C-alpha positions in Angstrom: 86.2 117.6 94.2 88.6 117.3 97.6 87.4 116.8 101.4 89.5 118.7 103.4 92.5 118.1 105.7 90.7 118.5 108.7 88.1 116.1 107.7 90.5 113.4 106.4 92.4 113.6 110.1 89.6 114.4 112.2 88.4 111.3 110.5 91.4 109.1 111.3 91.8 110.7 114.9 88.1 109.6 115.6 88.9 106.1 113.7 91.9 105.7 116.6 89.3 106.7 119.5 87.2 103.5 117.7 90.2 101.2 117.8 90.7 102.4 121.3 87.4 102.5 122.7 87.2 99.4 125.1 90.9 100.5 126.7 89.9 104.0 128.2 90.9 107.3 127.6 93.4 107.9 124.8 95.9 110.8 124.6 96.4 112.7 121.5 100.3 112.4 121.9 99.8 108.7 121.3 97.2 108.9 118.5 99.3 111.6 117.1 102.3 109.0 117.1 100.0 106.6 115.3 98.1 108.8 113.1 101.3 110.7 112.1 99.6 114.2 112.6 100.9 116.7 114.9 99.7 117.3 118.3 98.2 121.1 118.0 96.8 119.4 114.5 94.4 117.4 116.5 94.2 120.0 119.2 92.0 122.4 116.6 90.2 119.4 115.1 89.1 118.0 118.5 87.4 121.1 119.5 84.2 121.0 117.1 83.9 117.5 118.0 83.8 118.1 121.5 81.2 120.4 121.0 79.1 118.3 118.8 79.5 115.8 122.0 81.6 112.8 119.7 84.4 113.2 122.1 84.5 113.6 126.1 88.1 114.6 127.6 89.0 113.1 130.7 91.2 115.5 132.8 94.1 113.5 135.2 97.0 111.3 135.0 95.0 108.4 133.2 93.3 111.0 131.5 92.5 111.4 127.5 89.9 111.4 125.2 87.1 108.8 124.7 84.3 108.5 122.1 80.9 109.4 123.8 78.7 106.8 121.5 80.2 103.3 120.6 81.5 103.3 117.3 78.9 101.8 115.6 76.8 104.5 116.5 78.8 107.3 114.9 79.0 108.0 111.2 81.6 109.2 108.9 79.1 111.4 107.4 78.4 112.7 110.9 82.0 113.7 111.4 82.2 115.2 107.8 79.4 117.3 108.6 80.8 118.8 111.4 84.5 119.2 110.3 83.1 120.8 106.8 80.6 122.8 108.5 78.0 121.3 106.3 77.5 118.5 103.4 77.1 120.0 100.4 79.6 120.3 97.5 78.3 123.9 96.8 77.0 127.0 98.5 74.4 127.3 96.0 72.8 123.6 96.3 72.5 124.1 100.2 71.4 128.0 99.8 69.5 129.0 97.1 69.1 132.2 98.1 72.6 133.3 97.4 72.5 132.7 93.5 70.3 134.6 91.3 70.5 131.6 88.8 69.2 129.1 91.8 65.6 129.0 90.0 66.7 128.3 86.6 70.0 126.7 86.7 70.5 123.4 85.5 74.1 122.5 87.2 72.3 123.5 90.7 70.6 120.2 91.0 73.2 117.9 89.8 75.3 119.6 92.6 72.5 118.6 94.9 72.0 115.2 94.1 76.0 114.5 94.4 76.2 116.2 97.6 73.0 113.7 98.7 74.4 110.9 97.2 78.1 111.2 99.1 76.6 112.1 102.2 74.3 109.1 102.1 77.4 107.1 101.7 79.4 108.5 104.1 76.2 108.4 106.5 76.4 104.3 106.1 79.9 104.0 107.4 80.5 103.7 110.9 83.7 103.9 112.9 83.1 100.5 114.2 83.2 99.6 110.2 86.6 101.4 109.7 88.3 100.1 112.6 87.6 96.7 111.6 89.1 97.8 108.2 91.8 99.3 109.8 92.4 95.8 111.9 92.3 93.4 109.1 94.5 95.9 107.6 96.9 95.9 110.4 96.9 91.8 110.2 97.1 91.8 106.0 100.1 93.8 107.2 101.8 91.9 109.7 100.9 88.5 107.4 103.2 90.2 104.7 106.0 91.3 106.4 106.1 87.2 108.4 105.8 86.1 104.6 108.5 88.4 103.5 110.7 87.4 106.2 110.0 84.1 105.7 111.0 84.4 102.0 114.0 86.0 103.1 115.2 83.2 105.7 114.5 80.9 102.7 116.7 83.1 100.4 119.7 83.0 103.3 119.5 79.1 103.6 119.3 78.5 99.8 122.5 81.3 99.5 124.4 79.5 102.1 124.0 76.1 100.6 125.0 77.8 97.5 128.0 78.9 98.7 129.0 75.5 101.0 128.7 74.0 97.2 130.9 76.1 95.5 133.5 76.2 98.7 132.9 72.3 98.0 133.8 72.3 94.6 136.5 74.4 94.6 138.3 73.0 97.5 137.9 69.4 95.5 139.5 71.2 92.7 
């Protein structure tokens, strides 16, 4: 099972807006750069999210897009349901009338239960949760970069000392 690119990128769009929630409107071009998603694709993804009243557009020179509710009040499940146009893994688990085997199919209930479990999990995760994870990941990445820089500086100092030592040894001969 795979979520569509539309859901994955749409969730990234919403998390980006959540990360900038207190900073005012955010332009799609800025989100596109940060998330490495084309502006054209974001323009397509944002339409159903605006129709569902998750995002509001602000016009003008300082315009952009903002969340209509606080990030803690929007779940990943809501976003996925909108962008996937439902939460079922299979059509028959949501619409029994389309399958002649629905009344006696042993797998239909499995798909229905799996869909519910997945959706319940996605419902339990808010944009605020994901924004906090993103912030922690960025801090870890920054700390890792600092540690790498410190290691490289230490290695450079050691190489320099070794070079000076070798130089003094060879001059002493």
